[in-house]
N, C-alpha and C positions, 0 to 999 in steps of 0.2 A: 818637778824636782828630779834631780838625777843624783845617784850615788855610785861611786866607783872607788877602786883602790889601785895603786900603782907602786912600782918599785922606786926607791929613792936611795942613793948612796951618799953617806955622810961619814966623814972620818974613817974611810976605808971599810965601812960596815953597811950592809943592806938593811933597809927598813921598808915597811909598808906605809904609804901615805894614803889615808882615807879622806875622800873629798865629797862634800854634798853641795850642789849648786842649785839655784832656782832656774826658772825658764828664761830669765834674762841674763844668765851666766854670772850672777852675783854669787860670791862665795858665802855659804851659810855656815858651814862647819868643816873643820879638818882635824885630823888626829894622826899622829905618827906612832907606829908600834913595831916592835921587833917580830911579831908574829901575825899571821892572818887568822883571826878568830871571830866567832860570832859575837862574843862579849864586846870586842872592840867595835864591831859594826853597830851593835846596839847603842853603845856609848856615843858614837858620832851622830847617829840618827836621833837620839834623845836631845843632843845639843841643838841639832837643826830644828827639831820641833819646838824647842823652847824659844829659839830665835825667831822663827816664823810666826808662831802663835796660832797656827791652824793646821788642820790635816789636809794635805794635798789630795787631789782627786786621782792623779796618776804619778807613779814614781818609776823612772827609767833606771835600769841597772844592767850589769852584764849577767852572765849565766851562773855566777857563783851560787851554789846551793844554800848558803847561809842567809842570803838577802831576803828571800820570801818569809822565812821564820822571824828574822830580826825586824823586818818591816811590820809584820803582823803584831809582834809584841809591842812595838813603839806606837804605831799609828792605828792599829786595828785593821779593819777590812779596807784595803786600798787596792786599786787596779795597778798591776805591775806590767810594765812593758820591757821585755827582755830581748 
């Protein structure tokens, strides 16, 4: 599983697009937000967990410091690959 966020411009405004995909590049969850926050990361990870139905063994993320705490809250102890 991989989690990341990126910039998205819509109607002349910038937003964060949060994306969670599986190892086969299938989209599991996404969320658009005006801010980059731990609460939004938790929400999109919860949606991905609900869709997948299991806890992955490894989650790949960038080095944003909110991901380790968010992933621990949603999935418990999971190996991170940053």
